[in-house]
Structure formats: structure tokens, C-alpha cells
C-alpha positions as CSV (number, residue, x, y, z in Angstrom):
1,M,46.2,-18.0,89.3
2,S,44.5,-21.0,87.8
3,E,45.9,-24.5,88.5
4,V,48.4,-25.7,86.0
5,S,47.7,-29.2,84.7
6,M,49.9,-31.9,83.2
7,K,47.9,-31.5,80.0
8,E,48.8,-27.8,79.7
9,L,52.5,-28.5,80.3
10,L,52.4,-31.1,77.6
11,E,50.6,-28.8,75.1
12,A,53.2,-26.0,75.9
13,G,56.0,-28.4,75.0
14,V,57.6,-28.2,78.4
15,H,58.6,-31.9,78.2
16,F,61.1,-31.3,75.4
17,G,64.6,-31.0,76.8
18,H,68.0,-30.5,75.3
19,Q,69.7,-32.7,72.8
20,T,71.2,-35.8,74.3
21,K,74.8,-34.6,73.6
22,R,74.1,-31.3,75.4
23,W,72.9,-32.3,78.9
24,N,73.9,-31.6,82.4
25,P,74.4,-34.7,84.6
26,K,72.8,-32.9,87.5
27,M,69.5,-33.0,85.6
28,K,69.4,-36.8,85.3
29,K,66.8,-37.2,88.1
30,Y,64.4,-34.9,86.1
31,I,64.7,-36.8,82.8
32,F,62.0,-39.2,81.9
33,G,63.6,-40.7,78.8
34,E,65.1,-40.0,75.4
35,R,63.5,-39.9,71.9
36,N,65.1,-39.0,68.6
37,G,68.2,-37.5,70.2
38,I,66.2,-35.3,72.6
39,Y,65.7,-35.8,76.3
40,I,62.1,-35.9,77.5
41,I,61.6,-34.2,80.9
42,D,59.5,-35.8,83.6
43,L,56.4,-33.6,83.8
44,Q,55.2,-35.1,87.1
45,K,58.4,-33.8,88.8
46,T,58.2,-30.5,86.9
47,L,54.6,-30.0,88.0
48,R,55.6,-30.8,91.6
49,K,58.5,-28.2,91.5
50,F,56.3,-25.7,89.8
51,K,53.7,-25.9,92.6
52,E,56.5,-25.6,95.2
53,A,57.8,-22.4,93.5
54,Y,54.2,-21.1,93.2
55,E,53.6,-21.6,96.9
56,K,56.9,-19.9,97.8
57,I,56.0,-16.9,95.7
58,V,52.5,-16.6,97.2
59,E,54.0,-16.9,100.7
60,T,56.6,-14.1,100.0
61,V,54.0,-11.8,98.5
62,A,51.5,-12.4,101.3
63,K,54.2,-11.3,103.8
64,G,54.6,-8.0,101.8
65,G,57.7,-9.1,100.0
66,K,58.8,-7.7,96.7
67,I,59.8,-9.7,93.6
68,L,62.2,-8.6,90.9
69,F,61.3,-10.1,87.5
70,V,64.3,-10.5,85.2
71,G,63.9,-11.4,81.5
72,T,66.1,-9.8,78.8
73,K,65.4,-12.2,76.0
74,K,63.5,-10.5,73.1
75,Q,60.7,-13.0,73.5
76,A,60.2,-12.3,77.2
77,R,60.8,-8.5,77.4
78,D,57.2,-7.3,76.9
79,V,55.6,-10.1,78.9
80,I,58.0,-9.3,81.8
81,V,57.0,-5.6,81.8
82,E,53.3,-6.4,81.5
83,E,53.2,-9.0,84.3
84,A,55.5,-7.1,86.7
85,K,53.4,-4.0,86.3
86,R,50.2,-6.0,86.7
87,C,51.2,-7.3,90.1
88,G,53.0,-4.1,91.2
89,M,56.5,-5.5,91.2
90,F,59.9,-4.5,89.8
91,Y,61.4,-5.7,86.6
92,V,64.6,-5.7,84.4
93,N,63.9,-6.3,80.8
94,Q,67.0,-4.8,79.2
95,R,70.6,-5.6,79.9
96,W,71.3,-6.7,83.5
97,L,73.5,-4.1,85.2
98,G,76.3,-5.6,87.2
99,G,76.0,-4.7,90.8
100,T,72.2,-4.4,90.8
101,L,72.1,-6.7,93.8
102,T,75.6,-6.7,95.1
103,N,76.3,-3.0,94.8
104,F,72.8,-1.6,95.3
105,Y,74.1,1.6,96.8
106,T,75.6,2.7,93.5
107,I,72.6,1.6,91.5
108,K,70.4,3.6,93.9
109,N,72.5,6.6,93.2
110,S,71.9,6.2,89.5
111,I,68.1,5.9,90.2
112,E,68.3,9.1,92.2
113,K,70.1,10.8,89.3
114,L,67.3,9.6,86.9
115,K,64.6,11.0,89.2
116,R,66.5,14.4,89.4
117,L,66.9,14.6,85.6
118,E,63.2,13.7,85.0
119,Q,62.2,16.4,87.4
120,L,64.5,18.9,85.6
121,R,62.9,17.8,82.3
122,E,59.4,18.3,83.6
123,E,60.1,21.8,84.8
124,P,61.8,23.6,81.9
125,E,60.8,27.1,83.1
126,S,62.6,26.8,86.4
127,N,65.9,25.9,84.6
128,P,66.1,27.2,81.1
129,L,68.5,25.0,78.9
130,I,69.8,25.7,75.5
131,K,68.8,23.2,72.7
132,K,72.1,21.2,73.0
133,E,71.8,20.8,76.7
134,R,68.1,19.8,76.4
135,L,69.0,17.1,73.8
136,R,71.8,15.8,76.1
137,L,69.4,15.7,79.0
138,E,66.8,13.8,76.9
139,R,69.4,11.2,75.8
140,T,70.6,10.7,79.4
141,V,67.1,10.3,80.7
142,S,66.1,7.9,78.0
143,K,69.2,5.8,78.5
144,L,68.7,5.6,82.3
145,E,65.0,5.0,81.9
146,K,65.8,2.1,79.6
147,F,68.0,0.3,82.1
148,L,66.6,1.5,85.4
149,G,62.9,2.2,84.6
150,G,61.6,-1.1,86.0
151,I,63.5,-0.6,89.3
152,K,63.1,3.1,89.7
153,E,60.8,2.7,92.7
154,M,62.8,-0.1,94.3
155,D,64.3,1.4,97.5
156,T,65.6,-1.9,99.1
157,L,66.8,-5.2,97.7
158,P,64.0,-7.5,96.5
159,D,62.9,-10.5,98.6
160,M,62.9,-12.8,95.6
161,L,64.0,-13.0,92.0
162,F,62.0,-14.4,89.1
163,V,64.5,-15.1,86.4
164,I,63.3,-16.3,82.9
165,D,66.7,-17.7,81.7
166,P,69.4,-17.8,84.4
167,K,72.0,-18.9,81.8
168,K,71.4,-15.9,79.5
169,E,71.0,-13.4,82.3
170,K,74.3,-14.3,84.0
171,I,73.2,-13.1,87.4
């Protein structure tokens, strides 16, 4: 990854925060100032924290750890899939399923079901289905694929989560 500079953060508009009436007091130490009713975020501190996060990610991946990318916002869905696949990691780009981390055993059962149904769909001659059953099978597979496709190969809990918007994801 190329080095992120202060100029790039500024050009991307990272320094624009929330309106002054919608702020969290815990963020006070990261606020540089206020202009036109909007808080300006301190980019030096942002850059420092960004580098800390980057180093932690590199360390985790170097040890063979797996990262789960989570981004269900419409703007982030395609990027999440593309980048997670590019680096060989897992992703969730649709609705976050409750229990994905805390009740992984049940989620793993759903993943196994998806794999069985996909295998059944790929070998129609070994198990002949009538048209109605085939349609039901297709619907079930597409629904499971939509929600579990990005974590289909995940057999243990990930070592790290990369969440685009923790407030929206409600993890």
C-alpha cells in the first residue's frame, strides 16, 4: 500500500466532521476546530491513528490471520467485495446476520446447508427434481448466497474486523 499523506486526506475531505450540534464529547480530543457550524477534524491525529491501524492489519495478516470486511452501505458494497476478494479475505456486504460472531456454530450450519444445496444444484442428474422443487432450490441458494457468500469459506472466527460504518452496521 502506498503511504497516505496529509494532502490526500485533505483532498478526500476527511477533515469534515459532524455539525456542531451533533457531536460526541468523547471525540473532543480529535477535533481541531469549528467552521460554519461543522467541526474540523485534526488530520495529524487522524493520520497517526490511520498508521497505527495499518500496522496492526499488516501484523495480523503477516501472522496468517484472517480479516472480515463489513460494509453494507450501498456506496461501500461493491468496494468491500472487490477488496476482500483481492486480498483473499472474507466479507459481509449485505445485511449483518445476528450471531455471525457470537453464535458462529449456527451460522456455520447455514453455510454447510448452502454448500449442500449448491452441490445438489450442480448435479441435477443424480437427484432429479420437478420444476417447482428446482425453483425453490434456486431461491433458497440465491438467498443464502446473498447473505453468506462472502463468508462461505470461513471455518473459524476472523482475527480482525474491518468495519466501514460501525454505527450503521450495529455489530
